C-alpha positions as CSV (number, residue, x, y, z in Angstrom):
1,X,0.0,0.0,0.0
2,X,1.3,3.4,-0.9
3,X,0.2,5.5,2.1
4,X,1.2,5.7,5.7
5,X,-1.4,5.0,8.4
6,X,-1.3,7.8,10.8
7,X,-3.5,7.6,13.9
8,X,-3.7,9.7,17.0
9,X,-4.8,9.3,20.6
10,X,-6.4,12.2,22.4
11,X,-7.3,13.5,25.9
12,X,-10.8,14.8,26.5
13,X,-12.2,17.7,28.5
14,X,-15.5,19.4,28.4
15,X,-15.7,21.1,24.9
16,X,-16.7,24.7,24.3
17,X,-19.5,25.6,21.9
18,X,-18.6,24.4,18.4
19,X,-18.3,26.4,15.2
20,X,-19.1,24.2,12.2
21,X,-16.1,25.3,10.1
22,X,-13.2,24.1,12.1
23,X,-12.2,21.3,14.4
24,X,-9.8,21.2,17.4
25,X,-8.6,18.1,19.2
26,X,-6.6,18.7,22.4
27,X,-3.7,16.3,22.8
28,X,-2.6,17.4,26.2
29,X,-4.1,19.4,29.1
30,X,-0.6,20.5,30.1
31,X,-0.5,24.1,28.8
32,X,-0.1,27.5,30.4
33,X,-2.4,30.4,30.0
34,X,-0.6,33.7,30.5
35,X,-3.4,35.8,29.1
36,X,-7.1,35.5,28.6
37,X,-7.8,33.2,25.7
38,X,-9.9,34.7,23.0
39,X,-13.2,33.0,22.1
40,X,-12.3,30.0,19.9
41,X,-13.7,29.9,16.4
42,X,-12.9,26.2,16.3
43,X,-15.3,23.3,16.3
44,X,-14.1,20.7,18.8
45,X,-14.0,17.1,17.7
46,X,-13.7,14.5,20.5
47,X,-12.5,11.0,19.7
48,X,-13.8,8.4,22.1
49,X,-13.3,5.2,20.1
50,X,-10.3,3.5,18.5
51,X,-7.9,5.4,20.8
52,X,-4.3,4.1,20.5
53,X,-1.9,3.9,23.5
54,X,0.4,6.5,22.1
55,X,-0.3,9.5,19.8
56,X,1.6,10.3,16.7
57,X,1.0,13.9,17.4
58,X,3.5,15.1,20.1
59,X,2.3,18.7,20.2
60,X,0.3,20.2,23.0
61,X,-2.8,20.6,20.8
62,X,-3.9,19.3,17.5
63,X,-6.2,21.6,15.5
64,X,-8.0,20.9,12.2
65,X,-8.7,23.6,9.7
66,X,-11.2,23.3,6.9
67,X,-10.0,24.6,3.5
68,X,-12.7,26.7,1.9
69,X,-14.4,25.1,-1.1
70,X,-12.7,21.8,-0.3
71,X,-13.2,18.6,1.6
72,X,-9.7,18.8,3.1
73,X,-9.1,19.4,6.8
74,X,-5.6,20.5,7.5
75,X,-3.7,19.5,10.7
76,X,-2.1,22.2,12.8
77,X,0.3,21.0,15.6
78,X,0.3,23.6,18.3
79,X,3.2,24.1,20.8
80,X,2.1,26.5,23.6
81,X,4.7,29.1,24.7
82,X,6.6,28.5,28.0
83,X,5.3,30.6,30.9
84,X,8.9,31.3,31.8
85,X,9.8,32.9,28.4
86,X,9.2,36.5,27.4
87,X,5.8,37.4,26.0
88,X,5.7,37.5,22.2
89,X,3.6,39.7,20.0
90,X,3.2,37.3,17.0
91,X,2.4,33.6,16.7
92,X,4.9,31.5,14.7
93,X,4.0,29.3,11.7
94,X,6.2,26.4,10.6
95,X,6.0,25.0,7.1
96,X,7.6,21.7,6.1
97,X,9.2,20.4,2.9
98,X,7.6,18.6,0.0
99,X,6.1,15.2,0.9
100,X,6.8,15.6,4.6
101,X,4.7,15.9,7.7
102,X,5.2,17.7,11.1
103,X,7.5,15.0,12.6
104,X,10.6,16.6,11.1
105,X,10.2,19.6,13.3
106,X,9.6,17.4,16.4
107,X,11.8,14.3,16.2
108,X,12.1,13.9,20.0
109,X,11.9,16.0,23.2
110,X,15.7,16.4,23.0
111,X,15.7,17.3,19.3
112,X,12.7,19.4,18.6
113,X,12.8,22.6,16.7
114,X,9.2,23.3,17.4
115,X,9.7,22.8,21.2
116,X,12.8,25.0,21.1
117,X,10.8,27.8,19.6
118,X,7.9,27.5,22.1
119,X,10.4,27.5,24.9
120,X,11.5,30.9,23.6
121,X,8.0,32.1,24.1
122,X,6.6,31.7,20.6
123,X,3.1,30.3,20.2
124,X,4.3,27.8,17.6
125,X,2.1,26.1,14.9
126,X,3.3,23.5,12.4
127,X,1.1,23.1,9.4
128,X,0.5,19.7,7.6
129,X,-0.9,20.6,4.2
130,X,-3.4,18.5,2.3
131,X,-2.3,14.9,2.0
132,X,0.4,15.2,4.7
133,X,0.4,13.6,8.1
134,X,-2.8,14.0,10.1
135,X,-4.6,16.1,7.5
136,X,-7.8,14.4,6.3
137,X,-10.2,14.4,3.4
138,X,-14.0,14.4,3.8
139,X,-16.1,14.2,6.9
140,X,-14.8,11.1,8.5
141,X,-11.5,11.3,10.3
142,X,-11.4,7.6,11.0
143,X,-12.1,6.4,7.5
144,X,-9.1,8.2,5.9
145,X,-6.7,7.4,8.7
146,X,-7.8,3.7,8.7
147,X,-6.9,3.6,4.9
148,X,-3.3,4.4,5.5
149,X,-0.5,1.9,6.3
150,X,0.6,2.1,9.9
151,X,4.1,3.6,10.0
152,X,5.0,1.4,13.0
153,X,4.4,-1.6,10.8
154,X,6.9,-0.3,8.3
155,X,9.4,0.3,11.0
156,X,9.1,-3.3,12.3
157,X,9.4,-4.8,8.8
158,X,12.5,-2.8,8.0
159,X,14.2,-3.2,11.4
160,X,13.8,-7.0,11.3
161,X,15.0,-7.1,7.7
162,X,11.9,-9.3,7.1
163,X,8.2,-8.6,6.6
164,X,7.1,-11.0,9.3
165,X,5.8,-8.3,11.7
166,X,4.3,-6.4,8.8
167,X,2.6,-9.5,7.5
168,X,1.3,-10.5,11.0
169,X,-0.2,-7.0,11.3
170,X,-2.0,-7.4,8.0
171,X,-3.1,-10.9,8.9
172,X,-4.6,-9.6,12.1
173,X,-6.4,-6.8,10.3
174,X,-7.9,-9.1,7.7
175,X,-8.9,-11.7,10.4
176,X,-10.6,-8.9,12.3
177,X,-12.6,-7.9,9.3
178,X,-13.5,-11.6,8.6
179,X,-14.7,-12.1,12.2
180,X,-16.8,-9.0,12.1
181,X,-18.6,-10.2,9.0
182,X,-18.8,-13.9,9.9
183,X,-22.5,-13.9,10.6
184,X,-23.4,-11.9,7.5
185,X,-21.2,-14.1,5.4
186,X,-23.2,-17.2,6.4
187,X,-26.4,-15.5,5.5
188,X,-25.4,-14.2,2.1
189,X,-23.4,-15.5,-0.8
190,X,-20.0,-14.0,-1.7
191,X,-21.5,-12.7,-4.9
192,X,-23.7,-10.3,-2.9
193,X,-20.7,-8.8,-1.0
194,X,-18.7,-8.5,-4.2
195,X,-21.5,-6.6,-5.8
196,X,-21.8,-4.3,-2.8
197,X,-18.2,-3.5,-2.8
198,X,-18.0,-2.9,-6.5
199,X,-21.2,-0.8,-6.5
200,X,-19.6,1.4,-3.8
201,X,-16.4,1.7,-5.9
202,X,-18.5,2.7,-8.9
203,X,-20.4,5.3,-7.1
204,X,-17.3,6.9,-5.6
205,X,-15.6,7.0,-9.0
206,X,-18.7,8.4,-10.7
207,X,-18.9,11.1,-8.1
208,X,-15.3,12.1,-8.5
209,X,-15.5,12.0,-12.3
210,X,-18.6,14.1,-12.3
211,X,-17.1,16.9,-10.2
212,X,-13.9,16.7,-12.2
213,X,-15.6,17.1,-15.6
214,X,-17.9,19.8,-14.3
215,X,-14.9,21.9,-13.4
216,X,-13.5,21.5,-17.0
217,X,-10.5,19.3,-16.1
218,X,-11.1,17.0,-19.0
219,X,-7.4,16.2,-19.3
220,X,-6.9,15.2,-15.7
221,X,-4.4,12.3,-15.3
222,X,-6.6,10.7,-12.8
223,X,-9.7,10.9,-15.0
224,X,-7.9,9.3,-18.0
225,X,-6.7,6.4,-15.9
226,X,-10.0,5.7,-14.1
227,X,-12.6,6.3,-16.8
228,X,-12.1,3.0,-18.6
229,X,-12.0,1.1,-15.3
230,X,-15.2,2.7,-14.2
231,X,-16.9,1.8,-17.5
232,X,-15.9,-1.8,-17.1
233,X,-17.2,-1.7,-13.5
234,X,-20.6,-0.5,-14.6
235,X,-20.8,-3.3,-17.1
236,X,-20.1,-5.9,-14.4
237,X,-22.6,-4.4,-12.0
238,X,-25.3,-4.4,-14.6
239,X,-24.8,-8.1,-15.0
240,X,-23.6,-8.1,-18.5
241,X,-20.4,-9.8,-17.5
242,X,-20.3,-13.0,-15.4
243,X,-17.8,-13.3,-12.5
244,X,-15.6,-16.4,-13.0
245,X,-16.7,-19.2,-10.7
246,X,-13.1,-19.3,-9.2
247,X,-13.6,-15.8,-7.8
248,X,-16.9,-16.6,-6.2
249,X,-15.4,-19.7,-4.6
250,X,-12.7,-17.8,-2.8
251,X,-13.0,-17.3,0.9
252,X,-14.4,-14.2,2.5
253,X,-10.9,-12.7,2.8
254,X,-11.0,-12.0,-0.9
255,X,-13.7,-9.5,-0.5
256,X,-11.9,-8.0,2.5
257,X,-8.9,-7.4,0.2
258,X,-11.2,-5.9,-2.4
259,X,-12.5,-3.5,0.1
260,X,-9.0,-2.5,1.0
261,X,-8.4,-1.9,-2.7
262,X,-11.5,0.2,-2.9
263,X,-10.1,2.4,-0.1
264,X,-6.9,2.8,-2.0
265,X,-8.8,3.9,-5.1
266,X,-10.7,6.4,-3.0
267,X,-7.5,7.9,-1.6
268,X,-5.7,8.1,-5.0
269,X,-8.6,10.0,-6.7
270,X,-8.2,12.6,-3.9
271,X,-4.6,13.3,-4.7
272,X,-5.2,15.9,-7.4
273,X,-3.5,19.1,-6.5
274,X,-0.3,21.1,-7.2
275,X,1.9,23.7,-5.5
276,X,-0.5,26.6,-6.2
277,X,-3.2,24.8,-4.2
278,X,-0.9,25.0,-1.2
279,X,-0.1,28.6,-1.9
280,X,-3.5,29.9,-2.6
281,X,-5.7,27.7,-0.3
282,X,-3.9,25.7,2.4
283,X,-1.4,28.3,3.8
284,X,-3.9,31.2,3.7
285,X,-6.5,29.0,5.5
286,X,-4.0,28.1,8.2
287,X,-2.9,31.7,8.6
288,X,-6.4,33.0,9.1
289,X,-7.1,30.3,11.6
290,X,-4.0,31.0,13.7
291,X,-4.7,34.7,13.6
292,X,-8.2,34.1,14.9
293,X,-6.9,31.9,17.7
294,X,-4.0,34.2,18.8
295,X,-5.3,37.6,17.8
296,X,-2.0,39.4,17.2
297,X,-2.5,43.2,17.5
298,X,-1.3,44.0,14.0
299,X,-2.8,40.8,12.4
300,X,0.6,39.5,11.4
301,X,2.5,36.2,11.9
302,X,6.1,35.1,12.0
303,X,6.9,32.2,9.7
304,X,9.7,29.7,9.1
305,X,9.8,27.4,6.1
306,X,12.1,24.5,5.4
307,X,12.8,23.4,1.8
308,X,9.4,23.6,0.0
309,X,8.0,25.4,3.1
310,X,10.5,28.2,2.4
311,X,9.6,28.2,-1.3
312,X,6.0,28.7,-0.3
313,X,6.9,31.7,1.8
314,X,9.0,33.2,-1.1
315,X,6.1,32.6,-3.5
316,X,3.6,34.3,-1.1
317,X,5.9,37.3,-0.8
318,X,6.2,37.5,-4.6
319,X,2.5,37.1,-5.3
320,X,1.6,39.7,-2.6
321,X,4.2,42.1,-4.0
322,X,2.7,41.7,-7.5
323,X,-0.8,42.2,-6.3
324,X,0.1,45.1,-4.0
325,X,-1.2,43.3,-1.0
326,X,0.0,42.9,2.6
327,X,1.5,39.4,3.1
328,X,0.5,39.4,6.8
329,X,4.0,38.3,7.8
330,X,6.1,40.3,10.3
331,X,9.2,38.5,9.2
332,X,10.2,35.3,7.4
333,X,13.0,32.7,7.8
334,X,13.8,30.2,5.1
335,X,15.9,27.1,5.5
336,X,17.4,25.5,2.5
337,X,15.0,27.1,0.1
338,X,15.2,28.8,-3.3
339,X,12.9,29.8,-6.2
340,X,15.7,29.0,-8.7
341,X,18.2,26.1,-8.5
342,X,19.7,26.5,-11.9
343,X,23.1,28.0,-10.9
344,X,23.7,25.1,-8.5
345,X,24.7,21.5,-8.8
346,X,21.6,20.4,-6.9
347,X,21.1,16.6,-6.7
348,X,17.5,17.2,-7.7
349,X,18.7,17.5,-11.3
350,X,19.1,13.8,-11.3
351,X,15.3,13.4,-11.2
352,X,14.7,15.6,-14.3
353,X,14.9,12.6,-16.7
354,X,12.0,11.0,-14.9
355,X,9.7,13.8,-15.5
356,X,8.8,12.9,-19.1
357,X,8.0,9.3,-18.4
358,X,5.8,10.3,-15.5
359,X,3.9,12.7,-17.7
360,X,3.7,10.2,-20.6
361,X,2.3,7.4,-18.4
362,X,-0.1,9.7,-16.5
363,X,1.2,8.5,-13.2
364,X,-1.2,10.1,-10.7
365,X,0.8,9.8,-7.4
366,X,4.4,9.3,-6.3
367,X,4.8,7.3,-3.1
368,X,7.8,9.2,-1.7
369,X,7.5,7.8,1.8
370,X,7.3,4.1,0.9
371,X,10.1,4.5,-1.7
372,X,12.4,6.1,0.8
373,X,11.5,3.5,3.4
374,X,12.2,0.7,0.9
375,X,15.6,2.1,0.0
376,X,16.7,2.7,3.6
377,X,17.9,-0.9,4.3
378,X,20.1,-0.7,1.2
379,X,21.7,2.5,2.5
380,X,22.6,1.2,5.9
381,X,23.4,-2.4,5.3
382,X,26.2,-4.1,3.3
383,X,27.0,-3.8,0.5
384,X,25.7,-0.2,1.0
385,X,24.4,0.1,-2.5
386,X,22.4,3.2,-1.7
387,X,24.6,4.7,1.0
388,X,25.0,7.9,-1.0
389,X,21.3,8.7,-0.1
390,X,22.3,9.3,3.6
391,X,24.3,12.4,2.7
392,X,21.3,13.8,0.9
393,X,19.5,14.0,4.3
394,X,22.2,14.6,6.9
395,X,26.0,15.2,7.0
396,X,28.2,12.6,8.7
397,X,27.7,12.4,12.5
398,X,25.2,15.3,12.5
399,X,22.1,13.3,13.5
400,X,21.6,10.5,16.1
401,X,21.1,7.2,14.3
402,X,17.7,6.5,15.9
403,X,16.4,10.0,15.0
404,X,17.8,9.6,11.5
405,X,15.9,6.4,11.2
406,X,12.7,8.0,12.6
407,X,13.0,10.8,10.1
408,X,13.5,8.5,7.1
409,X,10.7,6.0,8.0
410,X,8.1,8.4,9.4
411,X,8.5,11.9,7.9
412,X,7.7,11.3,4.3
413,X,4.3,10.7,2.5
414,X,2.7,10.3,-0.9
415,X,2.1,13.3,-3.2
416,X,0.5,13.9,-6.6
417,X,2.7,13.8,-9.6
418,X,1.4,17.2,-10.7
419,X,2.8,18.8,-7.5
420,X,6.3,17.5,-8.3
421,X,6.0,18.4,-12.0
422,X,5.3,22.0,-11.0
423,X,8.1,22.1,-8.5
424,X,10.6,20.8,-11.1
425,X,10.4,24.3,-12.7
426,X,12.8,25.5,-10.0
427,X,15.4,23.6,-12.0
428,X,14.5,25.4,-15.3
429,X,15.4,28.8,-16.6
430,X,13.4,31.5,-14.9
431,X,12.8,29.3,-11.8
432,X,9.5,28.4,-10.2
433,X,6.4,29.4,-12.1
434,X,2.6,29.0,-11.5
435,X,0.5,26.2,-12.9
436,X,-0.1,28.2,-16.1
437,X,3.6,28.5,-16.7
438,X,3.3,32.3,-17.2
439,X,3.9,33.7,-13.8
440,X,7.6,33.5,-12.6
441,X,7.7,33.9,-8.9
442,X,11.2,35.3,-8.7
443,X,10.4,38.2,-10.9
444,X,8.3,39.9,-8.2
445,X,10.2,39.1,-5.0
446,X,11.9,42.5,-5.2
447,X,8.6,44.1,-4.4
448,X,8.4,42.5,-1.0
449,X,8.7,44.6,2.1
450,X,9.1,41.8,4.6
451,X,12.4,41.1,6.4
452,X,13.9,37.7,5.5
453,X,16.6,35.6,7.1
454,X,17.8,33.0,4.5
455,X,19.8,30.1,5.8
456,X,21.8,27.5,3.9
457,X,23.8,24.4,4.8
458,X,27.4,24.1,3.6
459,X,26.9,20.4,2.6
460,X,23.3,20.6,1.5
461,X,23.3,18.6,-1.8
462,X,19.6,19.3,-2.5
463,X,19.6,23.0,-2.1
464,X,23.2,24.2,-2.1
465,X,24.2,27.6,-0.8
466,X,24.5,29.0,-4.4
467,X,20.9,28.1,-5.0
468,X,19.8,29.8,-1.8
469,X,21.8,32.9,-2.8
470,X,20.2,33.0,-6.2
471,X,16.9,34.0,-4.5
472,X,18.5,36.1,-1.8
473,X,20.0,38.5,-4.3
474,X,16.6,39.3,-5.6
475,X,15.4,40.7,-2.2
476,X,16.1,44.3,-1.3
477,X,19.5,44.4,0.5
478,X,18.2,46.2,3.6
479,X,15.5,43.5,4.1
480,X,17.5,40.3,3.7
481,X,20.1,38.5,5.9
482,X,22.0,35.5,4.4
483,X,23.9,33.0,6.5
484,X,25.6,29.7,5.6
485,X,26.1,27.3,8.5
486,X,28.9,24.7,8.6
487,X,31.8,26.7,7.2
488,X,35.2,27.5,8.8
489,X,35.7,24.2,10.6
490,X,32.2,24.1,12.3
491,X,30.0,21.0,12.1
492,X,28.7,20.5,8.6
493,X,25.0,20.9,7.7
494,X,23.1,18.9,5.1
495,X,19.5,19.4,4.1
496,X,17.7,18.2,7.2
497,X,20.5,19.1,9.7
498,X,19.2,22.7,9.6
499,X,16.1,21.4,11.4
500,X,17.3,18.4,13.4
501,X,21.1,18.3,13.4
502,X,23.1,17.7,16.6
503,X,24.6,21.2,16.6
504,X,21.5,23.1,15.4
505,X,20.2,24.0,18.9
506,X,23.5,25.5,19.8
507,X,24.5,27.3,16.6
508,X,21.5,27.8,14.3
509,X,18.4,28.1,16.5
510,X,19.7,31.0,18.5
511,X,20.4,32.9,15.3
512,X,16.8,32.3,14.2
513,X,15.4,33.4,17.6
514,X,17.4,36.6,17.6
515,X,16.1,37.5,14.1
516,X,12.5,36.7,15.0
517,X,12.7,38.5,18.4
518,X,14.0,41.6,16.7
519,X,11.2,41.8,14.2
520,X,8.6,40.6,16.7
521,X,9.2,43.8,18.8
522,X,9.5,46.2,15.9
């Protein structure tokens, strides 16, 4: 299965009056109120069933934000400010890289960028955009989360160098489904269940195709792949095609597997977005929600973006500059980010030859997480065929092995191909452009009036310092500060060391805090 199963356990208290547009789930009651809390615009959703022993979310609170004109609910991990720290005027928004979730900012209590910032007094919020982490699609939280593959099962399978634990988990899941339906199975033939499942699949597909075509997206990759399948499905359901007897004689577990396949189809058809959806819908929705919760006096936020998160911040500054609008940022920090990678020897250029086959074959999604997890054993075990992948993530001796493994196995997810195809324009002349290909984001960054701290890692192979500087030089000199960490005999920094490296808390985080504090007070 392509996707990672992410579940969460929650603590419950008496909920306030709900608002129908948003959801909040409180993870921990351990937070400190240093001022009167404003009336919450959030709808509170309380889970009382299927609670796991430990929560994936390690923040103080987990909030869910509905994206306007969408069925997506984005996850916001909130880290409340320490009561011992100075009061801050602005909340802090953290944005992650492409195909990643919030775990990268909070690997452990001892290595947590999010916790560090909240300890400095910043009300810190980490956004998981659509398709990432605990963000969900539709009205049912449980249904989407149940469809994903449990990341702990992947950990076990890889650590054992076998699939025994993973297989046992799947066996247990299938057995559970079989036991639940045992009575019904005895009362009805397998044909009936098969027809029910297939009918449900057909209805889901028809619903998706109908909305897709009504919006004029006749060339959608998802539509082209599913149309023929849906037509065949309708024929089967109408009885014009007979099921082979061998299928009907299979045990009940076959229909359970088919139901799992249905869930995978349902998830894949939802993966139909690009970079501009993040830019125009997800991030603005999260910003408005945070402002409503925290009510900063000037209506502004502080923001930090790593990798694609920083690209999003640059793109927002550019777009607002072009439109003559206020970006609502008091200041911005980017980590290993650029709108134009062409002057550098970025390792991402190795992926360019794959773009044309992906487009030609209409591949709808790229399972980044499972691919990286599958490659990991080949990177750490003899004969170390893929050991070169390690340096893409972290410089030598810069990350604890257990945290490195947690990052690799749990931080990455599945994304639509169209998202990566738009992001690949950072490797082309002119840099990142919008989905139409006519708006070049770097062309209007000079119009921004927001202070920026741009940070690069000296051994970052994905976004090298020369790529970072290519964007830095476009920003007015009086507004930008550019720093490269890892030079002059210091510990080296690769792509993810800027967020979770051993030395980051001593060298890099204080630099960020000083910058944000200065602009939080001005």
